[in-house]
SEDONU-712002 format. One line per 5 residues: their letters; for each residue x, y, z of N, C-alpha, C, CB. Coordinates in Angstrom, 3 decimals. Atoms other than C-alpha are relative to their C-alpha. Glycine has a CB too. Example, Ala and Ser with C-alpha at 12.3 -4.5 7.8 and 13.67 -1.06 7.14 Angstrom:
AS = 0.890,-1.190,0.000,12.300,-4.500,7.800,0.900,1.200,0.000,-0.992,0.027,1.246 | -0.820,-1.190,-0.060,13.670,-1.060,7.140,-0.770,1.090,0.730,0.414,0.462,-1.415;
//
This chain:
MRLAV = -0.881,0.125,-0.969,-20.909,29.668,-98.343,1.080,-1.195,-0.515,-0.795,-0.299,1.363 | -0.982,0.963,0.190,-17.494,28.032,-98.705,0.205,-0.848,1.073,1.142,0.547,-0.318 | -0.119,1.010,-1.075,-17.277,24.862,-96.822,1.036,-0.941,-0.337,-1.281,-0.738,0.250 | -1.085,0.939,0.086,-14.376,22.602,-96.436,-0.039,-1.101,1.100,1.295,0.755,0.075 | -0.106,1.115,-0.854,-13.954,19.097,-94.818,1.403,-0.195,0.222,-0.651,-1.213,-0.534;
CPGSF = -1.186,0.079,-0.381,-10.974,18.438,-92.977,0.045,-1.515,0.664,0.345,1.223,0.901 | 0.481,1.269,-0.439,-10.968,14.654,-92.489,1.393,-0.678,0.819,-0.595,-0.941,-1.414 | -1.183,0.724,-0.558,-8.634,12.199,-90.443,-0.490,-0.832,1.057,1.112,0.927,0.527 | 0.334,1.026,-1.137,-8.514,9.438,-87.819,-0.051,0.723,1.377,1.140,-1.208,0.073 | -0.059,-0.824,-1.261,-7.593,11.938,-85.070,0.037,-0.845,1.211,-1.190,0.940,0.108;
DPITK = -0.067,1.031,-0.943,-6.668,9.040,-82.738,1.304,0.269,0.766,-0.058,-1.418,-0.673 | 0.915,-1.085,-0.183,-6.091,11.292,-80.601,0.315,1.326,-0.819,-0.031,0.302,1.454 | -0.240,-1.232,0.542,-6.207,14.818,-81.895,1.198,0.686,0.606,-1.163,0.792,0.128 | -1.148,-0.709,-0.539,-2.853,16.687,-81.574,-0.137,1.515,-0.156,1.266,-0.479,-0.679 | -0.299,-1.430,0.261,-1.636,20.413,-81.465,0.276,0.161,-1.512,1.258,0.505,0.872;
GHIDI = -0.052,0.001,1.314,-0.771,19.648,-85.103,-1.204,0.145,-0.664,0.570,-1.021,-0.391 | 1.273,-0.029,0.462,-4.081,18.859,-86.096,-0.943,1.140,0.214,-0.524,-1.014,0.452 | 0.806,-1.308,-0.291,-5.569,21.869,-84.206,0.738,1.066,-0.761,-0.096,0.398,1.638 | -0.624,-1.095,0.848,-3.047,24.017,-86.024,-0.577,0.012,-1.295,1.486,-0.140,-0.153 | 0.540,0.085,1.346,-4.296,22.776,-89.487,-1.367,0.448,0.046,0.084,-1.378,-0.580;
IKRAS = 1.466,-0.460,-0.173,-8.039,23.216,-88.353,-0.055,1.462,0.138,-0.692,-0.641,1.257 | 0.093,-1.500,-0.470,-7.383,26.774,-87.000,0.282,0.769,-1.227,1.078,0.426,1.217 | -0.480,-0.617,1.085,-5.620,27.761,-90.165,-1.268,-0.058,-1.149,1.409,-0.742,-0.435 | 1.275,0.139,1.043,-8.512,26.192,-92.422,-1.259,0.911,0.219,-0.579,-1.499,0.068 | 1.190,-0.692,-0.521,-11.254,27.888,-90.375,0.247,1.481,-0.530,-0.146,-0.114,1.710;
KLFDK = -0.358,-1.269,0.446,-9.457,31.173,-91.500,-0.320,0.239,-1.553,1.464,0.184,0.300 | 0.180,-0.136,1.490,-9.764,30.259,-95.184,-1.434,-0.111,-0.574,0.814,-1.048,-0.661 | 1.372,0.728,0.475,-13.330,28.745,-95.340,-0.969,0.536,0.967,0.006,-1.744,0.047 | 0.980,-0.544,-0.954,-16.647,30.072,-94.043,-0.391,-1.092,1.113,-1.304,0.481,-0.807 | 0.356,0.845,-1.041,-17.269,26.764,-92.202,1.079,-1.121,-0.463,-1.693,-0.432,0.078;
VIVAV = -1.110,1.221,0.169,-14.719,23.662,-91.649,-0.867,-1.187,0.746,1.746,0.346,0.885 | 0.260,1.039,-0.678,-16.095,20.379,-90.884,0.957,-1.004,0.433,-0.800,-0.490,-0.580 | -1.228,0.896,-0.300,-13.594,18.149,-89.180,-0.746,-1.429,0.225,0.969,0.555,1.461 | 0.649,1.054,0.317,-14.592,14.883,-90.119,0.931,-1.485,0.494,-0.296,0.190,-1.581 | -0.934,1.064,-0.460,-13.251,11.729,-88.171,-0.532,-1.296,-0.879,-0.073,-0.240,1.771;
SVNAN = 0.445,1.047,0.803,-13.031,8.874,-90.516,0.198,-1.250,0.705,0.655,-0.010,-1.283 | -0.140,1.401,-0.498,-13.429,5.106,-89.843,0.947,-0.759,-1.071,-1.527,-0.747,0.151 | -0.761,0.719,1.035,-10.484,3.390,-91.482,0.094,-1.621,0.565,1.595,0.776,-0.213 | 0.063,1.419,-0.388,-10.958,-0.391,-91.444,1.615,-0.603,0.011,-1.035,-0.846,-1.143 | -1.704,0.238,-0.085,-7.000,-0.526,-91.903,0.787,0.088,1.216,0.716,0.986,-0.807;
KVSSF = -0.751,-0.367,-1.269,-6.288,0.869,-88.619,-0.972,-0.482,1.136,0.353,1.684,0.109 | 0.700,0.358,-1.487,-6.937,-0.268,-85.087,-0.155,1.291,0.837,0.980,-1.107,0.951 | 0.055,-1.129,-0.782,-8.319,2.769,-83.190,0.365,-0.077,1.404,-1.187,0.472,-0.078 | -0.123,0.147,-1.386,-7.360,3.354,-79.693,-1.222,0.631,0.874,1.316,0.625,0.375 | 1.242,-0.611,-0.591,-10.629,5.674,-79.057,-0.941,-0.262,-1.100,0.104,1.608,0.405;
SVEER = 1.198,0.266,0.840,-14.033,4.893,-80.361,-0.151,1.261,-0.845,-1.346,-0.317,0.884 | 0.373,-1.194,0.528,-15.376,7.271,-83.115,-0.534,1.080,1.038,-0.976,-0.296,-0.998 | 0.818,-0.790,-0.860,-17.599,8.836,-80.433,0.811,0.848,0.837,-0.863,-0.816,0.813 | -0.910,-0.796,-0.788,-14.538,9.538,-78.138,0.779,0.986,-0.801,0.920,-0.865,0.720 | -0.806,-0.899,0.727,-12.522,11.100,-80.880,-0.844,1.216,-0.188,0.498,-0.592,-1.326;
VEMIK = 0.967,-1.105,0.336,-15.585,13.376,-82.006,0.102,0.805,1.332,-1.620,-0.538,-0.392 | 0.174,-0.777,-1.048,-15.922,14.344,-78.380,1.304,0.824,0.397,-0.481,-0.842,1.054 | -1.357,-0.603,0.040,-12.232,15.239,-78.015,0.388,1.062,-0.842,0.830,-0.889,-0.272 | -0.059,-1.095,1.103,-12.263,17.180,-81.070,-0.874,1.175,0.486,-0.560,-0.559,-1.489 | 1.055,-0.939,-0.294,-15.377,19.083,-79.865,0.756,0.903,1.085,-1.447,-0.752,0.550;
LCTVD = -0.541,-0.570,-1.231,-13.473,19.816,-76.614,1.090,1.048,-0.381,0.597,-1.145,0.935 | -1.083,-0.718,0.429,-10.424,21.094,-78.428,-0.321,1.044,-1.161,1.013,-0.970,-0.410 | 0.382,-1.020,0.967,-12.377,23.195,-81.053,-1.050,0.877,0.451,-0.412,-0.586,-1.223 | 0.941,-0.794,-0.350,-14.772,24.883,-78.943,0.018,1.385,-0.222,-0.159,-0.180,1.087 | -0.192,-1.533,0.201,-13.355,28.353,-79.434,0.121,0.287,-1.452,1.307,0.567,0.748;
IENVE = -0.105,-0.382,1.263,-13.344,28.086,-83.138,-1.501,-0.024,-0.555,1.012,-0.909,-0.751 | 1.372,0.006,0.199,-16.679,29.260,-84.091,-0.612,-0.555,-1.187,-0.388,1.175,0.088 | 0.446,0.643,1.455,-16.863,28.095,-87.815,0.367,-1.382,-0.186,0.649,0.742,-1.223 | -0.064,1.242,0.016,-16.052,24.634,-86.903,-0.962,-1.099,0.455,0.897,-0.103,0.481 | 1.099,1.076,-0.379,-18.363,21.592,-86.731,0.815,-1.434,-0.001,-1.381,-0.015,-1.214;
VDFVT = -0.655,1.183,0.007,-17.380,18.129,-86.046,-0.966,-1.072,-0.315,0.682,-0.217,1.241 | 0.808,1.149,0.416,-18.817,14.820,-87.629,0.860,-1.072,-0.161,-0.772,0.212,-1.231 | -0.876,1.207,0.285,-17.813,11.351,-88.536,-0.350,-0.480,-1.469,-0.267,-1.234,1.124 | 0.333,0.340,1.345,-17.625,9.830,-91.949,0.050,-1.658,-0.098,1.064,0.761,-1.042 | 0.027,1.484,0.337,-18.669,6.096,-92.659,-0.095,-0.368,-1.555,-1.236,-0.638,0.725;
ELLAT = 0.072,-0.003,1.455,-18.558,6.521,-96.406,1.241,0.377,-0.753,-1.030,0.882,-0.402 | -1.078,-0.488,0.561,-16.112,7.192,-99.004,0.106,1.802,0.260,-0.106,-0.500,-1.561 | -0.077,-1.423,-0.352,-14.736,10.801,-98.384,-0.594,0.733,-0.899,1.262,0.493,0.161 | 0.478,-0.887,1.443,-15.482,12.133,-101.943,-1.708,-0.168,0.170,0.705,-0.890,-1.840 | 1.634,0.272,-0.087,-19.178,10.894,-101.375,-0.318,0.904,1.161,-0.526,-1.732,0.332;
YVKHV = 0.339,-0.720,-1.122,-19.389,12.578,-97.873,0.181,1.623,-0.498,0.980,-0.488,1.302 | -0.300,-1.342,0.257,-17.904,15.799,-99.349,-1.014,0.600,-0.767,1.228,0.151,-0.629 | 1.170,-0.259,0.946,-20.516,15.718,-101.984,-1.220,0.353,0.813,-0.323,-1.270,-0.922 | 1.276,0.098,-0.896,-23.313,15.077,-99.416,-0.047,1.443,0.723,0.095,-1.349,1.194 | -0.169,-1.268,-0.922,-22.260,18.296,-97.271,0.048,1.096,-0.953,1.364,0.008,0.965;
NACAI = 0.180,-0.926,1.041,-21.980,20.418,-100.497,1.455,0.734,0.597,-1.657,0.949,-0.053 | -1.301,-0.612,-0.059,-18.173,21.123,-99.614,0.736,0.054,-1.266,0.793,-0.668,0.938 | -0.675,-0.439,1.272,-15.990,22.762,-102.121,1.569,-0.515,0.262,-0.151,1.793,-0.259 | -1.458,0.255,-0.204,-12.649,21.459,-100.530,0.198,-0.947,1.081,0.769,1.263,0.307 | -0.340,0.966,-0.904,-10.903,18.707,-98.727,1.388,0.783,0.595,0.191,-1.586,-0.744;
VKGLR = -1.087,-0.413,-0.439,-8.138,20.101,-96.444,0.830,-1.098,0.866,-0.320,1.165,0.676 | -0.834,0.875,-0.600,-5.182,18.084,-95.400,1.434,0.522,0.613,0.192,-0.984,-0.975 | -1.384,-0.595,-0.387,-2.076,18.683,-93.391,1.067,-0.895,-0.478,0.173,0.196,1.569 | -1.247,0.587,0.567,1.326,17.612,-94.650,1.331,0.164,0.928,0.252,0.692,-1.397 | -1.050,-0.272,-0.724,4.329,17.079,-92.384,1.248,-0.030,-0.739,0.027,-0.809,1.026;
ALSDF = -1.356,0.343,0.703,6.981,15.530,-94.658,-0.393,-0.302,-1.584,0.788,-1.444,0.773 | 0.193,0.383,1.548,7.403,14.447,-98.346,-0.773,-1.488,0.089,1.670,-0.121,-0.922 | 0.588,1.323,-0.115,6.362,10.972,-97.160,-1.475,0.209,0.143,0.587,-0.816,1.198 | 1.550,-0.291,-0.109,2.756,12.369,-96.351,-0.356,0.313,-1.209,-0.462,1.109,0.938 | 0.564,-0.390,1.214,2.671,14.035,-99.571,-0.272,-1.164,-1.082,0.896,1.014,-0.548;
EYEFQ = 0.134,1.063,0.943,2.955,10.978,-101.722,-1.221,-0.959,0.182,1.224,-0.770,0.048 | 1.277,0.665,-0.319,0.028,9.184,-99.947,-1.081,0.864,-0.373,-0.124,-0.367,1.445 | 1.015,-0.787,0.108,-2.059,12.292,-99.835,-0.116,0.564,-1.450,0.115,0.993,1.004 | 0.184,-0.537,1.394,-1.465,13.180,-103.411,-0.722,-1.128,-0.836,1.465,0.417,-0.687 | 0.951,1.214,0.567,-2.703,9.650,-104.597,-1.505,0.060,0.426,0.555,-1.454,0.545;
MALAN = 1.365,0.071,-0.669,-5.769,10.067,-102.196,-0.615,1.299,-0.636,0.036,0.003,1.783 | 0.408,-1.331,0.497,-6.361,13.718,-103.793,-0.546,-0.431,-1.428,1.297,1.170,-0.035 | 0.491,0.376,1.415,-6.367,12.334,-107.207,-1.063,-0.835,-0.198,0.941,-0.582,-0.702 | 1.191,0.954,-0.190,-8.774,9.461,-106.245,-1.189,0.799,0.126,0.124,-0.929,1.253 | 1.336,-0.836,-0.283,-11.190,11.985,-104.737,-0.369,0.897,-0.956,0.054,0.795,1.195;
KKLNP = 0.372,-0.972,1.289,-11.082,14.399,-107.654,-0.570,-0.857,-1.062,1.341,0.818,-0.667 | 1.037,0.620,0.970,-12.049,11.589,-109.936,-1.325,-0.481,0.492,0.576,-1.138,-0.629 | 1.272,0.459,-0.568,-14.749,10.509,-107.503,-1.122,1.091,0.106,0.274,-0.558,1.374 | 0.789,-1.090,-0.289,-15.975,13.849,-106.886,0.670,1.292,-0.756,-0.114,0.155,1.592 | -0.945,-0.753,0.819,-14.576,16.243,-109.675,-0.517,1.546,0.506,-0.143,-0.376,-1.817;
EAETL = 0.267,-1.208,-0.555,-16.313,19.378,-107.851,0.967,0.510,1.185,-1.345,-0.086,0.435 | -0.807,-0.249,-1.034,-13.993,19.160,-104.883,1.367,0.030,-0.132,-0.243,-0.759,0.842 | -1.481,-0.170,0.068,-10.512,20.466,-104.587,0.672,-0.412,1.340,0.361,1.501,-0.342 | -0.786,0.256,-1.117,-7.895,19.197,-102.301,0.986,1.109,0.532,0.715,-1.142,-0.308 | -0.947,-1.135,-0.439,-5.901,21.792,-100.306,0.944,-0.657,0.897,-0.733,1.252,0.751;
FLTTT = -1.120,0.555,-1.070,-2.587,20.834,-98.606,0.348,1.368,0.753,1.545,-0.779,-0.805 | -0.529,-0.936,-0.899,-1.474,22.863,-95.602,1.145,-0.678,0.508,-0.950,0.455,1.069 | -1.215,0.556,-0.786,2.060,22.382,-94.497,0.149,0.382,1.403,1.238,0.403,-0.629 | 0.061,-0.162,-1.452,2.512,21.866,-90.740,1.056,1.047,0.126,0.270,-1.373,0.893 | -1.059,-0.809,-0.587,4.555,24.243,-88.775,1.201,-0.638,0.334,-0.422,0.599,1.113;
AENMY = -1.245,0.786,-0.382,8.064,23.532,-87.990,-0.157,-0.687,1.356,1.259,0.945,0.054 | 0.252,0.850,-1.314,7.172,22.664,-84.340,-0.632,-1.160,0.043,-0.669,0.623,0.866 | 0.825,1.276,0.047,4.681,20.069,-85.429,0.364,-0.786,-0.850,-1.276,0.118,-0.216 | -0.466,0.897,1.310,6.758,18.471,-88.377,0.116,-1.414,0.645,1.619,0.519,-0.770 | -0.457,1.235,-0.416,7.643,15.411,-86.104,-1.303,-0.671,0.708,1.312,0.165,0.970;
LSSSI = 1.348,0.488,-0.774,4.015,15.289,-84.446,-0.841,-0.833,-0.476,-0.823,0.927,0.282 | 0.858,0.885,0.595,1.781,12.339,-84.860,-0.839,-0.505,1.171,0.747,-1.106,-0.791 | 0.974,0.606,-1.171,-1.153,10.634,-82.909,1.020,-1.255,0.524,-1.776,-0.659,-0.690 | -0.566,0.992,-0.286,1.161,7.636,-83.073,1.264,0.315,1.178,0.371,-0.555,-1.309 | -0.925,-0.387,-1.030,4.007,9.491,-81.093,-0.487,0.359,1.154,0.744,0.941,-0.341;
VKQIA = 0.551,-0.231,-1.267,1.570,10.786,-78.674,-0.430,-1.390,0.806,-1.216,0.943,-0.221 | 0.647,1.425,-0.643,0.131,7.225,-77.853,1.462,-0.624,0.700,-0.810,-1.285,-1.463 | -1.048,0.626,-0.678,3.589,5.834,-77.484,0.731,0.799,1.292,0.987,-0.288,-1.068 | -0.347,-0.731,-1.193,4.599,8.613,-75.105,-0.828,-0.145,1.125,0.065,1.297,-0.254 | 0.876,0.238,-1.180,1.577,8.192,-73.034,0.021,-1.292,0.537,-1.322,0.274,-0.283;
GFGGD = -0.043,1.297,-0.376,1.933,4.573,-73.053,1.017,-0.322,0.944,0.117,-0.762,-1.058 | -1.153,0.074,-1.112,5.105,4.957,-70.907,-0.211,1.078,0.994,1.509,0.180,-0.620 | 0.313,-1.135,-1.040,3.403,7.811,-68.674,0.880,1.178,-0.211,0.199,-0.487,1.503 | -0.793,-1.269,0.178,5.484,10.538,-70.356,-0.899,1.097,-0.007,0.828,0.031,-1.268 | 0.848,-1.352,0.100,4.419,14.128,-70.529,-0.254,0.378,-1.499,0.814,1.291,0.740;
ISDFV = 0.429,-0.274,1.185,2.433,14.727,-73.529,-0.640,1.523,-0.162,-0.924,-1.069,-0.307 | 0.607,-1.142,-0.163,1.405,18.300,-72.539,0.614,0.979,-1.173,0.197,0.475,1.482 | -0.541,-0.687,1.146,3.640,19.722,-75.607,-0.938,-0.486,-1.321,1.668,-0.391,-0.159 | 0.569,0.672,1.336,1.614,17.435,-78.059,-1.393,0.124,-0.018,0.328,-1.528,-0.162 | 1.603,0.005,-0.030,-2.168,17.633,-77.062,-0.403,1.288,0.909,-0.668,-1.542,0.729;
LPQIN = 0.535,-1.168,-0.655,-4.333,20.586,-75.788,-0.388,-0.506,1.383,-1.228,0.654,-0.797 | 0.379,0.432,-1.438,-5.055,20.641,-71.851,-1.190,-0.680,0.100,-0.118,1.097,0.913 | 1.294,0.613,-0.078,-8.558,19.546,-72.522,-0.182,-1.205,-0.081,-0.719,0.372,-0.755 | 0.047,1.266,0.168,-7.746,16.312,-73.457,1.261,-0.954,0.535,-0.220,-0.094,-1.340 | -0.994,0.629,-0.670,-4.436,15.553,-71.779,-0.056,-1.175,0.920,0.474,0.832,0.585;
EIVLK = 0.075,1.169,-0.719,-5.609,13.403,-69.032,-0.797,-1.111,-0.443,-0.379,0.289,1.143 | 0.767,1.039,0.941,-8.155,11.641,-71.380,1.003,-0.948,-0.467,-0.741,0.683,-1.313 | -0.986,0.789,0.839,-5.211,10.513,-73.499,0.873,-0.927,1.064,1.030,1.092,-0.922 | -0.977,0.800,-0.966,-2.858,9.568,-70.462,-0.817,-1.066,0.789,0.765,1.031,1.110 | 0.843,0.951,-0.393,-5.699,7.599,-68.904,0.041,-1.281,-0.617,-1.136,0.445,-0.096;
RFQKA = 0.106,1.153,0.836,-6.132,5.583,-71.783,1.005,-0.900,-0.375,-0.416,0.344,-1.003 | -1.233,0.634,0.330,-2.589,4.734,-72.148,0.889,-0.680,1.164,0.781,1.016,-0.657 | -0.525,0.470,-1.435,-1.682,4.042,-68.463,0.070,-1.562,-0.091,-1.071,0.491,1.322 | -0.288,1.422,-0.077,-0.040,0.707,-68.073,0.107,-0.247,1.554,1.382,-0.418,-0.843 | -0.120,0.501,-1.302,-0.255,-1.226,-64.870,1.497,-0.103,0.284,-0.737,-1.345,0.156;
DNIGG = -1.459,0.085,-0.070,3.256,-2.095,-65.328,0.821,0.298,-1.338,0.332,-1.381,0.469 | -0.696,-0.325,1.216,5.769,-0.651,-67.666,0.823,-1.173,-0.246,0.828,1.301,0.074 | -1.110,1.134,0.452,8.221,-2.871,-69.763,0.844,-0.268,0.965,0.882,0.347,-1.163 | -1.168,0.376,-0.968,10.378,-4.799,-67.669,-0.160,-0.038,1.512,1.060,0.927,-0.205 | 0.543,0.094,-1.253,8.285,-4.694,-64.697,0.257,1.236,1.024,0.511,-1.232,0.535;
NK = -0.362,-1.208,-0.772,9.410,-1.161,-63.625,-1.279,0.842,0.238,1.109,0.857,-0.769 | 1.265,-0.713,-0.267,6.682,1.019,-62.071,0.126,1.452,-0.215,-0.470,-0.240,1.390;
//
């Protein structure tokens, strides 16, 4: 069985993430969407909340499983016997960082390959940070996240008072 791991912080999961996950699910027998714990990032949602949101958004993709990673990705990939790591790329700036990570992961786990999937044109600009910023001002995020989590994300970022005291 060809198993791939699709890692990320998914804070929150966006339509861009879902696109990469769906495409990966067509290439592999099974895909584990692995929520990473990144000590360098302050997350807006707990690991458990992110896992639950991903499950809500991937319920219709039969060969997708959701898990979380508390160890090195290369070690996790080895533990689950995956043959590949799937990463989405939006722009050249993503590639530079992801290429470095792919080389490090290859050194740590020579058995695993890293596969880069480029985003679709409509998702090139989309990131979890943009979703959080728009939601923080009460903006419409329905073009960026699936309906299953739209309200969850909006509620997390609702502010009692917007900047400048405007309601």
